[in-house]
FIVO-438400 format. One record per atom (N, C-alpha, C): residue in three letters; x, y, z. Coordinates in steps of 0.05 Angstrom, whole numbers, plus 5000, padded with zeros to 4 digits. Each point is the difference from the previous one (the first is absolute). Example, Ala and Ser with C-alpha at 12.3 -4.5 7.8 and 13.67 -1.06 7.14 Angstrom:
ALA526448865156ALA498250245000ALA501850245000SER499350214986SER501650245001SER498550225014
END
This chain:
MET947994166954MET497850114983MET499149794980LEU502049844990LEU499349794981LEU498149805012ALA500549925025ALA498349815013ALA497150115003VAL499850265007VAL497450125003VAL498650014973ALA501450064978ALA498850014973ALA499049734992VAL501749795005VAL499249734993VAL497549925015PHE500050065026PHE497649935016PHE497550144989ALA500350264993ALA497750154990ALA498949884975ALA501949914983ALA499149874974ALA498549755005VAL501149835019VAL498749755007VAL497250065012ALA499950195018ALA497550075013ALA497950084980SER500850174980SER498150094981SER499049784982GLN501749804995GLN499149784983GLN498149815016GLU500549985027GLU498449825016GLU497450125009ALA499750274998ALA497550125010ALA497649914983VAL497849965014VAL497549924986VAL498050225005PRO499550174979PRO498450245004PRO497349965011ASN498749784993ASN497249965008ASN499749835025SER502249945012SER499949835024SER500350175025ARG498649935021ARG500450145026ARG502649925013PHE501349794991PHE502549915010PHE502350124983GLN501450185012GLN502250144986GLN502649965014ILE502250034985ILE502649975012ILE500550225020ALA501049925024ALA500750195021ALA502749935010SER501650205004SER502749965010SER500950245018PRO498750025023PRO500950215019PRO502949965009LEU500949764999LEU502949935005LEU501249934973ARG501550184988ARG500749994972ARG502049784993ASN501549905019ASN502349834994ASN499649705005ILE497549935005ILE499349715002ILE497749944982SER499249754998SER497949924981SER497450155005TRP498850104979TRP497550145003TRP497849815005ALA497750115007ALA497649845005ALA497650124985ARG498149834993ARG497650104987ARG497950045022ILE499150255003ILE498350085023ILE497450134989ASP497949985015ASP497650164994ASP500650295009THR501250154982THR501150265008THR497850205007GLY497649964990GLY497850185007GLY499349985030MET499749755009MET499449965029MET502450085017ALA502449944990ALA502450065016ALA500550305002GLY499050154982GLY500650295000GLY498050175016VAL498049875013VAL498050165014VAL501150105026GLY499450255006GLY500850115026GLY501650264998ILE499450195017ILE501550254999ILE502949965009LEU500449875022LEU502749955010LEU501649834980GLN498649824987GLN501449834980GLN501250174979GLY498550194990GLY501050184979GLY502150195010MET499750115024MET501950185011MET502749875005ALA499949755010ALA502549855005ALA501649964974ARG498549934979ARG501349964974ARG501250264989GLN498550225002GLN500950254990GLN502550105014GLN500149945026GLN502350105017GLN502249805003GLY499849774987GLY502149805001GLY500349885027LEU497849965014LEU500149885027LEU499249704999GLN501549845014GLN499449714999GLN501249865025GLY498349895016GLY501049855023GLY501349744991ARG502449945012ARG501449754995ARG500949905027VAL498349835011VAL500349935028VAL500949715003LEU502049965018LEU500749725008LEU499149965028TRP498549795005TRP499049935026TRP501949805013ILE500850055025ILE501849815014ILE498449895023ASP499349754998ASP498549865021ASP501849965024ALA498950035024ALA501649995025ALA501349735004THR498449795002THR501049745008THR501449854978ALA499050024976ALA501249854978ALA502850104993ASN500650255007ASN502650124993ASN501850065024LEU499449865022LEU501550065025LEU503049984996GLY500849794986GLY502949954996GLY501350194981ARG498550154984ARG501250194981ARG500450285012VAL499050045025VAL500350265012VAL501149995028ASN501549795006ASN500949965028ASN502850115006THR501150154981THR502450165005THR499850264984GLU501550205010GLU500050264986GLU501249974972GLU502049834997GLU501349974974GLU498149884980LYS498449795008LYS498149884982LYS497950214992ILE499150165019ILE498050214994ILE501150204979LYS502550085005LYS501250194981LYS500249894972GLN500849754998GLN500249874973GLN497349964988LEU498049935016LEU497349954990LEU498850264989VAL500250215015VAL498850254992VAL501450114975ALA502649964999ALA501550084976ALA499049864975GLN499549745003GLN498949834978GLN497250104992ILE498350065019ILE497350094995ILE500150274985ALA501750185008ALA500350264987ALA501249974972ASP501949824998ASP501449974974ASP498249914978VAL498049825006VAL498249904979VAL497750194995GLY499750215016GLY498150214993GLY497550025017PHE499749835021PHE497750055018PHE500350275012ASN497850145005ASN500250265013ASN498850005028THR499049775009THR498749995027THR500449725012ILE500550005026ILE500149755016ILE497850015020VAL498449795002VAL498249965022VAL501049765017TYR500650065025TYR501149795018TYR497849935020ASP499349755000ASP498049885019ASP501449975027VAL499450175019VAL501450005026VAL498449875022LYS497349974996LYS498449855020LYS498249814984PRO500949754996PRO498549814984PRO497649895017ILE498749804988ILE497549905013ILE500449875027VAL502549915006VAL500549885026VAL499750215023GLY500150264993GLY499750215019GLY502550095013ARG502249854997ARG502650095010ARG501450174978THR502050145007THR501350194982THR502849914993VAL501050104977VAL502849944993VAL501950195014TYR499050225011TYR501750185015TYR499449965030PRO501950085018PRO499449985029PRO497950205008SER497749905007SER497750175006SER499450015030ALA498950235008ALA499150025028ALA497349885004LEU498749914978LEU497249905001LEU499849704997THR502049874990THR499949714995THR502849894998ASP500249734998ASP502649874997ASP501050034972GLN502749984997GLN501250014974GLN500149724987ILE499749994974ILE500449754985ILE503049964996THR501049785011THR502849944996THR500549744985GLN497949854994GLN500249764984GLN497449954985TRP500249914975TRP497749914985TRP500949794981ARG499049775003ARG500949764985ARG503049985004ASP501650014978ASP502949965002ASP501550265000GLN498750225004GLN501350264999GLN500050135028THR502150155006THR500250125027THR500750294997LEU499450155021LEU500750285003LEU501150045028PRO502350125002PRO501250045027PRO498250155018ALA499549905025ALA498450155019ALA501150285004GLY498250194999GLY500950285004GLY500850144975PHE500649864979PHE500850134975PHE497550114987ASP500250254991ASP497750144987ASP500550044971PRO498749854982PRO500550034971PRO498650244988VAL498050115014VAL498350214988VAL501650264997GLY501550075021GLY501650254998GLY502049994978PRO501749804998PRO501949984978PRO498650004972MET497849864998MET498649994974MET499050284992ARG498950145019ARG499150274994ARG502350184992ARG502249985015ARG502450174994ARG501049944972GLU500349744993GLU501149934974GLU498050084977ALA497449975005ALA498150084980ALA500150304995LYS500150155021LYS500050294996LYS502650094987ALA502249875006ALA502650074988ALA500049954970ARG498349824990ARG499849944972ARG497550124986GLY498850185015GLY497750154988GLY497449844998LEU499849785016LEU497649844999LEU498050095021SER497549974994SER497950045019SER499949755018PHE499750045026PHE500049785019PHE497550005017MET498549784999MET497549975015MET500149755017VAL498550015022VAL499849765017VAL497149904999ALA499749745003ALA497449875000ALA499549865026LEU497550025010LEU499249885025LEU497449844996ASN499649795014ASN497549865000ASN498450095024ALA497750134994ALA498550135021ALA498749815020PHE498449804989PHE498349845018PHE500749704999SER502549944995SER500949725003SER502250005021GLU499749825020GLU501949985022GLU500749715006GLY500449854978GLY500849725004GLY500249854974HIS501549785000HIS500449844976HIS499449715006SER498349884985SER499149725006SER502349804998PHE502050044982PHE502249814999PHE501650015026ALA500550245010ALA501550035025ALA498449885023LYS497450035000LYS498449875021LYS500149704998ARG499949904976ARG500149714996ARG502549885011ASP502250144997ASP502649895008ASP501050115027GLU498250135014GLU500850135025GLU501349815020ALA498949765002ALA501049815020ALA502649874992LYS500850024975LYS502549884991LYS502450155011PRO501949865012PRO502450145010PRO501650134978ASP499849904975ASP501550114978ASP498250154980SER497950125010SER498250154982SER501550204984GLU499350024974GLU501450194982GLU498750285001PHE497950035016PHE498550254999PHE500050165025GLY500649885023GLY500050155025GLY497250065010ASP499850215016ASP497550085012ASP497850034979PRO497749865004PRO497950014979PRO498650264999GLY500350175020GLY498750274998GLY498550085024TRP499950265004TRP498750135023TRP497049925002GLY498749974977GLY497249955000GLY499149745013TYR501749794998TYR499349755012TYR499950025031ARG501450185011ARG500050045029ARG497750195009HIS498650114981HIS497850195006HIS497549914985PRO498849785008PRO497649914985PRO497750205000ASP499850175021ASP497950195001ASP500350224978ALA502450034990ALA500550194978ALA499649884972GLN499949744999GLN499749864974GLN497250054989THR499849984973THR497450024989THR498449755007VAL497550035004VAL498249775006VAL498649924974GLN500349754993GLN498949904975GLN497349865005TYR498250044981TYR497549865000TYR500549744985GLU499949785014GLU500449744988GLU497349854999ALA499449874979ALA497549864996ALA500549705000ALA498849865019ALA500249715001ALA497649884987PRO500449834979PRO497649874987PRO498749805020ALA497449984998ALA498549835018ALA497549904985VAL498949785010VAL497549904990VAL498050025023LEU497550084993LEU497950025020LEU498849725004ILE500149915026ILE498949755008ILE498250065024GLN497449954996GLN498050065021GLN500250295008GLY500550174981GLY500050295005GLY502650115011GLN502049835005GLN502550095011GLN502349964980PRO501850204998PRO502249974982PRO502149805011VAL500849814984VAL502249825007VAL502350044981GLU502350075010GLU502250084983GLU501149784982ILE500950084976ILE501349834981ILE502850094996GLN501949824997GLN502750084992GLN499950174975ALA501650214999ALA499850204979ALA501049904973ALA501649795000ALA501149904975ALA498449764989LEU499350014974LEU498749774988LEU501949774997ASN499149765005ASN501749754999ASN502350025020PRO499550055025PRO502250025019PRO501449735004SER502650015003SER501549755005SER500849975029GLN499650215016GLN500749995028GLN497550085016PRO498549815010PRO497650065016PRO500850155025ASP498350215007ASP500650155024ASP497849995020GLY498149814996GLY497849975019GLY497450134990ARG500150184980ARG497650114989ARG498949834978LEU497650054991LEU498949864977LEU501850054975MET500049824981MET501650024976MET498249984976LEU500850154978LEU498550004976LEU501849914977PHE499049814984PHE501549884978PHE498450024974ASP501450034977ASP498749974974ASP500849744987ARG501449835014ARG500749734991ARG500249825025ARG499849744995ARG500249825023ARG502950005010PRO500550065025PRO502850005010PRO501049715003ASN502649974994ASN501349745002ASN501449965026SER500950225013SER501649965024SER499050165024THR497650104998THR498850155022THR497649865010PRO500249855022PRO497749845010PRO497950195012ALA497549895002ALA497950165012ALA498249815016ALA498750115021ALA498249855016ALA497349984986ARG499250214986ARG497450014987ARG500250204978SER498449974978SER500250184978SER497250034987VAL499750234986VAL497550074987VAL500650084971VAL498649884981VAL500350074972VAL498050224994VAL500950224989VAL498450244996VAL499950064970GLY497650054989GLY499750084972GLY500850294995ALA499850084975ALA500950274992ALA498450225014ASN497549945006ASN498350215013ASN500049985031GLY501849845011GLY500249975029GLY498249785011GLN498549864983GLN498249795010GLN501549755007ILE499449885023ILE501349755009ILE499049774983GLU501949864987GLU499449774983GLU500149745016SER502049985017SER500349755016SER501850055024ILE499849825020ILE501550025025ILE501549745004HIS502550015010HIS501649765002HIS501549995026GLU500349765011GLU501949965021GLU502749974987GLY502050155007GLY502550014985GLY499750164974LEU501149894979LEU500050144974LEU498449834979PRO498750134981PRO498849844978PRO502149884982ASP499149804985ASP501949874982ASP501050184978GLU498350194991GLU500850184979GLU498450265003LEU500850214986LEU498650255000LEU499650094972ALA497550044993ALA499350084972ALA501050284994PRO500750064975PRO500950274993PRO497850215006GLY500950235009GLY498150215007GLY498949995028HIS500649785014HIS499049975027HIS502250085020ARG499250055025ARG501950065021ARG499649805023LEU502249965014LEU500049815023LEU500650165025LEU498150015018LEU500450135026LEU500649785020ALA502450025012ALA500949775016ALA500750105029GLU499449815018GLU500750055029GLU502549845006PRO502150135009PRO502549865006PRO499849815024LEU501749815000LEU500049815022LEU500750135027ASN501750214998ASN501050125025ASN498350245009ARG497550014991ARG498450235008ARG499449995029GLU500250235014GLU499650015029GLU497049945007ARG498250094983ARG497149955006ARG498949834977PRO500349735001PRO499249834978PRO496950004996GLY499349934976GLY497149964994GLY498650244990VAL501550214993VAL498650254992VAL498449964974LEU500849814984LEU498549954975LEU497749805003SER499849885024SER498149785004SER497150094999SER499550265003SER497350105000SER498950064972LEU501749984980LEU499350064973LEU498549774986GLN498350074981GLN498449804985GLN500250064970PRO500049784984PRO499950044971PRO497650184992GLY500550174980GLY497950184991GLY500250285013GLN501350025023GLN500350265012GLN501950174982ARG499750265002ARG501750194985ARG501850145020LEU502649984996LEU501950135018LEU500750274990ARG500550185018ARG500750284994ARG502850065011LEU501750114983LEU502650095009LEU499950305008VAL501450065022VAL500250275010VAL502950055009THR500550245009THR502650055012THR499550125028THR501949945018THR499950125027THR502350205002PRO499550255008PRO502150205001PRO501849965025LYS502650054995LYS501950005022LYS501850254997PHE500750135021PHE501650244999PHE502649955016VAL502249994985VAL502549935013VAL502350194992PRO501950045017PRO502450154992PRO501349864976ILE501250154983ILE501249894975ILE502049785006SER501450025022SER502149805006SER498849725004GLU497449985006GLU498749755004GLU499049884974ALA500050154978ALA499149904974ALA501450154978GLN502750005002GLN501650164981GLN500549854974ARG498950114978ARG500449884974ARG501550194981GLN501050225010GLN501750174985GLN502650045015ILE502150084986ILE502650025012ILE500250225021PRO499050254994PRO500250215020PRO497949965022LEU500850075024LEU498250005023LEU498750285001MET497650024990MET498750264998MET498850095027MET500350255005MET499050125024MET497350144994ASN498650105021ASN497550134996ASN500450294994PRO499550104976PRO500550284993PRO498150195015HIS497849905010HIS498150185014HIS501150095027LEU501849845012LEU501050075027LEU501850244999ALA499550205017ALA501650245001ALA502949935008SER500349795017SER502749925008SER501749894977ASN498749864982ASN501449894976ASN500750234981GLN498250194997GLN500650234983GLN502350165011GLU500050045026GLU502250155013GLU502649854997ARG500049735002ARG502449854997ARG501250044972ALA498249994980ALA500950044972ALA501250284997LEU498750205011LEU501050274998LEU502650045015SER500449855022SER502550025015SER502449924983PHE499749804983PHE502249924982PHE500550214979VAL497850134990VAL500450224981VAL501650225013ARG499250085024ARG501550215014ARG502949935004GLU500549745007GLU502749925006GLU501850024975VAL499049904977VAL501750014976VAL500350284990LEU498050175003LEU500350284992LEU502150145017THR500049955025THR501950135019THR502849914994ARG500349744996ARG502749894998ARG501350054972TYR498449974979TYR501249984974TYR499350224980GLN498050165006GLN499150214981GLN499949894971PRO498449794995PRO499849894973PRO498550194982ASP500449964974ASP498550164981ASP497049924999GLY499449765009GLY497349915000GLY499549785020VAL497649985010VAL499149785017VAL497749874987LEU500249734996LEU497849854987LEU499049795019PHE497449965000PHE498949765012PHE499849784979ASP501049775007ASP499849774983ASP497149895000ASP499649774988ASP497249914994ASP498449925025ARG501249995023ARG498549935024ARG498650255012LEU499650204984LEU498350235007LEU497249914992ARG498849825016ARG497449894993ARG499049835022PHE497549904997PHE498949805018PHE500949724991GLY499649815017GLY500949734994GLY498549864978GLY497650104994GLY498449874979GLY497150085005LEU498249884984LEU497250065003LEU499049925027ASN501349795012ASN499149905026ASN501450135023ALA501250234996ALA501350145022ALA499450304998ASP499650145021ASP500249925027ASP497149975012PHE499649785015PHE497449945012PHE500249995030SER501750165012SER500350005029SER497650145012GLU499649965026GLU497850135014GLU500350305000SER502550105002SER500350294999SER499350124973THR500649854979THR499250094973THR497049994997ARG498849795010ARG497049984999ARG498750245014THR501050065023THR498950235016THR500350264984ALA502450044988ALA500550254986ALA498250024975PHE499649784986PHE498350014976PHE497150045007GLU499149875021GLU497250055009GLU499650295008ALA502050125012ALA499850285007ALA500050184975LYS501549914980LYS500150154975LYS497350004986VAL498749774999VAL497449984985VAL497650055017GLY500450015027GLY497850055018GLY498049785002ALA501049754999ALA498149775001ALA501449775014LYS498449835013LYS500949755011LYS499749794979LEU502349864994LEU500049824977LEU499849715009VAL498849834983VAL500349715002VAL502749944989TRP501849895017TRP502849984993TRP500849714994PRO501249954978PRO500950184979PRO498150024976ASP497649875003ASP498249974977ASP499250274987ASP499750215016ASP499250254989ASP502250134983VAL502549915004VAL502250084982VAL500149804977PHE500749765007PHE499849784981PHE500249745015ARG499249794987ARG500249735012ARG501349824980TYR501949845009TYR501149804982TYR498049774996THR500049904975THR498349774993THR501849774991THR498849774997THR501549774990THR498149834983ASN501249814985ASN498449824984ASN501149725003TRP498949814984TRP500849725003TRP502849944989ASP501350204989ASP502949974993ASP501750145021LEU498750115021LEU501350155021LEU501450254989ARG499050114978ARG500950254990ARG498750225016GLN501550205007GLN499050225017GLN498950234983GLY497850105007GLY498850234987GLY499450215020VAL498850224991VAL499350235017VAL497250084994ARG498350025021ARG497450124998ARG500150285013VAL499850204983VAL500350275011VAL497650085016GLY500550165021GLY497850105017GLY499350294994PRO498150115013PRO499150274994PRO502150225005TRP501949945017TRP502050205007TRP502749954986PHE500049824980PHE502549924988PHE501550244987ASP498550154983ASP501350234986ASP501050215020ALA498450055021ALA500850195020ALA502649905014TRP500149755005TRP502349885014TRP502550034982MET499849944975MET502350024982MET501050294998ALA498150194998ALA500850284998ALA501250095027TRP498949915022TRP501050095026TRP502949905005ARG500649764992ARG502849905004ARG501950184983ALA499250054975ALA501750164982ALA500250295011GLU497850105012GLU500150275012GLU502050015023GLU500149795016GLU501949995022GLU502950004990MET500549854978MET502649994988MET500850274988ASN498050134988ASN500450274989ASN500950195022ARG498749985022ARG500650185023ARG502849955010PHE500949755001PHE502749945009PHE502050104980VAL499549974974VAL501850104980VAL500350315003ALA497850135004ALA500150295003ALA501750085025GLU499749855021GLU501550055024GLU503049954996THR500649794984THR502849954995THR501250224983ARG498650094980ARG501050224984ARG500550255017LYS498150065018LYS500350225018LYS502549975017THR500549765010THR502449955016THR502550044984VAL500149894976VAL502450034983VAL500550294993LYS498050144991LYS500450284991LYS500650195023SER498949945024SER500650175023SER502949975009MET501149774997MET502849955008MET502050084978SER499249964975SER501850054978SER498450064975PRO499350264996PRO498250074978PRO500949914972GLU502649974996GLU501149924974GLU499949704996THR499649855021THR500049714997THR497449904987LEU500349824981LEU497649894986LEU498749785017PHE497449974996PHE498649785013PHE498549854978GLY500349745001GLY498749834980GLY499549725010ILE499049844982ILE499549725007ILE500749824976TYR500349745006TYR500049794980TYR497549845003ALA498749924979ALA497649835001ALA500049824975GLY498449795001GLY499649844977GLY498550164979SER500549934975SER498950164978SER497149954993TRP498949775008TRP497249944993TRP498250145019TYR499050244992TYR498350175016TYR497649855010GLY499049824984GLY497649855008GLY500449825024ASP502449955008ASP500649845024ASP499450145026TYR500350265000TYR500550155025TYR497550065017PRO497649994991PRO497750035018PRO500149795023GLN500849754993GLN500049805022GLN502250055020TYR501950174993TYR502250065018TYR499850285012GLY497950154993GLY499450255012GLY502050224994ALA501349994977ALA502050214993ALA499450114972ASN498750234999ASN499250124975ASN502150204991TRP502049904985TRP502250184992TRP499350174975GLY497649994991GLY499250164977GLY499150285008SER499150154980SER499050275004SER497249995011PRO499250185018PRO497250015009PRO498150084978ASP501050104978ASP498350084977ASP500149804977LEU500949765006LEU500249804978LEU497249904994TRP499350004974TRP497649884990TRP500849774981ALA499349765008ALA500849764984ALA497849795004GLY500249794985GLY497949805000GLY500249785022PHE501550065021PHE500249805021PHE497550015018PRO498749785005PRO497550005016PRO500450115028PHE502449975011PHE500550095028PHE500250305002LEU500250154977LEU500450295002LEU497350145005THR499049945024THR497650155009THR500950295006ARG498150175004ARG500750285006ARG501750025025SER499249855021SER501550015025SER502849894997TYR500349784984TYR502649884997TYR501850184984ARG499050134979ARG501750184984ARG501350215017GLN498550115019GLN500950215017GLN502449935018THR500549745002THR502349915017THR502649994985GLY500150074974GLY502549994985GLY502150195012PHE502449905004PHE502050165013PHE502450084983ALA499649984973ALA502350064982ALA500950295004GLY498250185007GLY500850285004GLY501750055024ASN500249805018ASN501850035023ASN502749864996LEU500449924975LEU502649874993LEU501650184981ASP502649985002ASP501750124980ASP500749804978LEU500149745008LEU500849794982LEU498649755006LEU499049874979LEU498849735001LEU501649824982ILE501149785012ILE501349794984ILE498249765001THR499349894977THR498249774999THR501649764989GLY499449775011GLY501349754990GLY498549894976CYS501150064976CYS498849894976CYS501549744994TYR499749815018TYR501749765000TYR498749794982TYR500550034974TYR499049814980TYR502349904983ARG499849764991ARG502149884983ARG499950104971VAL497850124992VAL499850104973VAL500050315002ALA501550134982ALA500350285002ALA497750164989THR499149934976THR498150174986THR497449854992GLN497950154994GLN497549884991GLN500549864973PHE501650134983PHE500549884973PHE501249725003GLN501949975018GLN501349745005GLN498049805012ALA498350105018ALA498049835013ALA498149894979LEU499150174982LEU498249904979LEU501349794982GLU502550044994GLU501549814984GLU500149735014ARG500150005027ARG500449755015ARG497449885010GLY497850134993GLY497449905009GLY499650045030ALA501350215011ALA499850065029ALA498250255004PRO499050045024PRO498350245005PRO501750254996ALA499050194985ALA501450254995ALA500350165025GLY498249975019GLY500250155025GLY502149905019ARG501149774995ARG502049895018ARG502850054988THR500550264997THR502550094988THR501050255015VAL502650054998VAL501250245012VAL498650254989GLU499549994974GLU498750234987GLU497350065012ALA498349805002ALA497350045011ALA500150095029GLY501849885015GLY500350085028GLY500850295003GLY501950094983GLY500850285000GLY497850194992ILE498549934980ILE497850174990ILE497950035022VAL499149785013VAL498050015021VAL501050175024SER502549955007SER501250155023SER500050304995ASN500950084976ASN500250284993ASN497350134998ARG498049864989ARG497450114997ARG498550025027ALA500449815017ALA498550005025ALA500650245018VAL502550114999VAL500750225018VAL499250274988ARG499450024975ARG499150254987ARG501850245007ASP502649964996ASP501950235002ASP500250115029GLN499549835019GLN500350095028GLN502849955011CYS501549824988CYS502749945009CYS501549884976TRP502649985003TRP501749864981TRP499449705001VAL500249864978VAL499649714999VAL502349874986TYR501149805012TYR502149834987TYR499049715000ALA500349874977ALA499349724998ALA502349825009GLY499549815017GLY502049825009GLY500149744984ILE502449914995ILE500349744987ILE501749825018MET499649744999MET501449815017MET501849834983LEU502650015005LEU502049864983LEU499649705000ALA499149895023ALA499649715001ALA497949904980ASP498250184991ASP498049924980ASP501249924974TYR502550094995TYR501249974973TYR502449815001ALA500149845021ALA502349815003ALA500249824976ASN497749914989ASN500149824977ASN499850144973GLU499750265001GLU499850164975GLU501250275005PRO502750015004PRO501350255009PRO499750234980GLU499749944975GLU499750224980GLU497550165004MET498049885014MET497550145005MET500450245019VAL502250015015VAL500550235017VAL500150264985GLN501249994976GLN500150254984GLN497250104993HIS498249824992HIS497350084994HIS498550095025ALA500549875022ALA498750085025ALA500950285008LEU502650074997LEU501050265006LEU498650214982GLN499849944975GLN498650184981GLN497150045008ALA498749795006ALA497150015007ALA499650175025ALA501749965020ALA499750155025ALA500450304995CYS502150074985CYS500750284996CYS498150144980GLU498749844983GLU498250124981GLU497250055012THR499349855020THR497350025012THR499950165025THR502350045013THR500150165025THR502450194997GLN500750135022GLN502150195000GLN502749885009GLY500149745000GLY502549875007GLY499749705006VAL502249885007VAL500049715005VAL501449945027MET498949815015MET501449895023MET500749724994VAL502549935006VAL501049724995VAL500249865027PHE498749785002PHE500049835024PHE501249734992ASP502249925010ASP501450105023ASP502949944996LEU501750135015LEU502949964998LEU500749705003SER498549855015SER500749725005SER499249814977HIS498550104980HIS498949824980HIS502049964976ASN502349895007ASN502049944979ASN500550244983ILE500450235013ILE500150254986ILE502650034983ASP502149855007ASP502550034985ASP499749954970ARG498149824993ARG499749954971ARG498750234986TYR498850195015TYR498550224988TYR501450275001TRP502350025014TRP501450255001TRP500650124973PRO500949844980PRO500550114974PRO497450114986VAL497849875005VAL497450104989VAL499450275012PHE500250025026PHE499550265013PHE501950224990LYS502549934996LYS501950204991LYS499350114973ARG499049824982ARG499050104974ARG497450155002ALA498249895016ALA497350125002ALA500250295012PHE501750045019PHE500250255014PHE502450174992ALA501049954976ALA502350154990ALA499550304998ASP497550074992ASP499250284998ASP499150085028LYS501750155014LYS499450075028LYS497550195002LYS498349945019LYS497750165005LYS499550025030PRO499150235010PRO499250025028PRO497449865005PRO499649915024PRO497449875006PRO497850205001ALA497649914993ALA497750185001ALA499550115028HIS500549835020HIS499450095027HIS501950225010SER502150064984SER501950215008SER498950284993SER497650014988SER498850254992SER497350035014PRO499950085025PRO497450045014PRO498550234987GLN501350194988GLN498650224987GLN498349904977THR501149814984THR498549894978THR497649845010LEU500349855021LEU497849865012LEU497850195008GLU500750225013GLU498050195009GLU498650134976GLN501650064979GLN498850124976GLN498049814987GLY500849745000GLY498249804988GLY497449975016ARG500250005027ARG497649995016ARG498150244995LYS501350244998LYS498350244996LYS498749994973ARG501549914980ARG498849984973ARG497749805000ARG500449775013ARG497849805002ARG497650125014ALA500450155022ALA497750135014ALA498650194982GLU501550154983GLU498750194982GLU498549864979TRP501049784989TRP498649854980TRP497349895012ASP500249905025ASP497649905013ASP498050235004ARG501050235007ARG498150235005ARG498650084974LEU501549984978LEU498950084974LEU498249784988GLY500049765013GLY498249794991GLY501249824978TYR502750014996TYR501249824981TYR499649715009ARG499449834982ARG499549725007ARG502549834994ASP500549815018ASP502249814995ASP499349824977ALA502149904987ALA499749784981ALA498849765015PRO498549834987PRO498949775014PRO502149845014PHE499449915024PHE502049855016PHE500249724990PRO502549914994PRO500349734989PRO499649785022LEU498449804994LEU499749785019LEU501349764988PHE502149915013PHE501449764991PHE499449775019GLU500849764991GLU499849765017GLU502749985015GLY500250155021GLY502449995017GLY500149745015MET502349935010MET500449765015MET499950055030PRO498149895015PRO499950045029PRO502749945013GLY500950175017GLY502549965014GLY502450114986ALA499750114976ALA502350104985ALA501450225015GLY502549965007GLY501550205014GLY499949985030PHE498549815011PHE499949975029PHE502649895010
END
């Protein structure tokens, strides 16, 4: 009681009555944080969770990074005991990571038995023992699956090595027809009306036979012929080989010595103006993979059925308290999927034959080889249609889960910056969200699938916990755990529970910030998810034990409260109550991916 009294006295002295930043301490036994409590307090479910003492305290266990910590029943028993002892009330275990293989022996894919320097005995199933130990200690136990990733680029890179640390790179590499097809744009220069490709990198050091573009005179890259181009694309001079120097602001278009068809620049004359264009190419992702997961085509019914098969398998085997899709519940990017089957389906949707891909969008380029986008007349319809397709799949997944196990929760993990997700076709917000995002057209708003979720966990993976701290450091206030939690909570409009995720690795150089991050997460949403067990977590066990000393049930353990909150929100909407203005922060692209 004395400690509580002392804290209350300190808090009252530190409070600033006229400031929107007030002391907040939803976790009473660790350092408090100064939060914009007005924004943090918005929401029906937010208030109900506080009134009822509900708070999610989730530890995420990554499949591959923690393989060695769960490879015996005794290790699992000790681990779960530790998790429960420090006060977490929920475990999420990633059982199908992006490689597409599972940590348990599956009838659908191969088991992961090695990852880097960690091993798991073939045939040993860590999921069953983890669920048993979690339930024995009163913990909620959920499994996470990656819906549309079926391969890992690191494993593919090392596939030919006899001592590969990763094993099979994934089912998707053996099924290119199921992979997402990417729209790739090759930069080119128009010469006599025909596009001639340019290497995509400015100042290339390794000629590949295509034309090369430089903003400085190369020292070690010879050329057969070169053209000096001014800022407006006008040819200033033409040279055999390379010029002696290149003036600032000019570009050098060079023909390599090893070009298969030499002399392509010989038809050019000084004074001509060159135009840069792009030529579209459509390739399976494995032929141009620039992200770690091998993304599949979510439009394909066979890929959707494969994802649902894993859901049915884990529900049948383990009866978890919840099933979550991890962040690969999405398209591969703005440039995916551009397969012929997708084109046919979209043309049928809009009832028109399109100029492909220009009627959706066309990539552009400039004399720095920076890529841009010129939107076409069907761009907004395309963005909404992709999100509509994902909405439909989410609804089907919920139907599958609830038909097999009505008490089992269904949810997802996603990055917290809502503004990222139109390009990935996953609208995890409410269909009734009104906010200042330009992409929130009427059609796009209707694709929000928050109402088909019981739980949304967002990755508020920022190194700074609060807006107040960001302002002190001269950093964007939106790039904070606090802002990520506020946006996540507001975007769903009381359609599901929301927990803000924090990543321990973000605080490796500033470990005391974890306490503020925990406070910010729990003050702005209905709980916190900690990622991940593998992130040097031993140094933080004492922090968690203090933070979670006051035991609370997770918000997701009360489906009745969720339903009451949804009904109250619907009644408010029917009566015409208006939401508080939606806060627009400068979020960081890729936060939480």
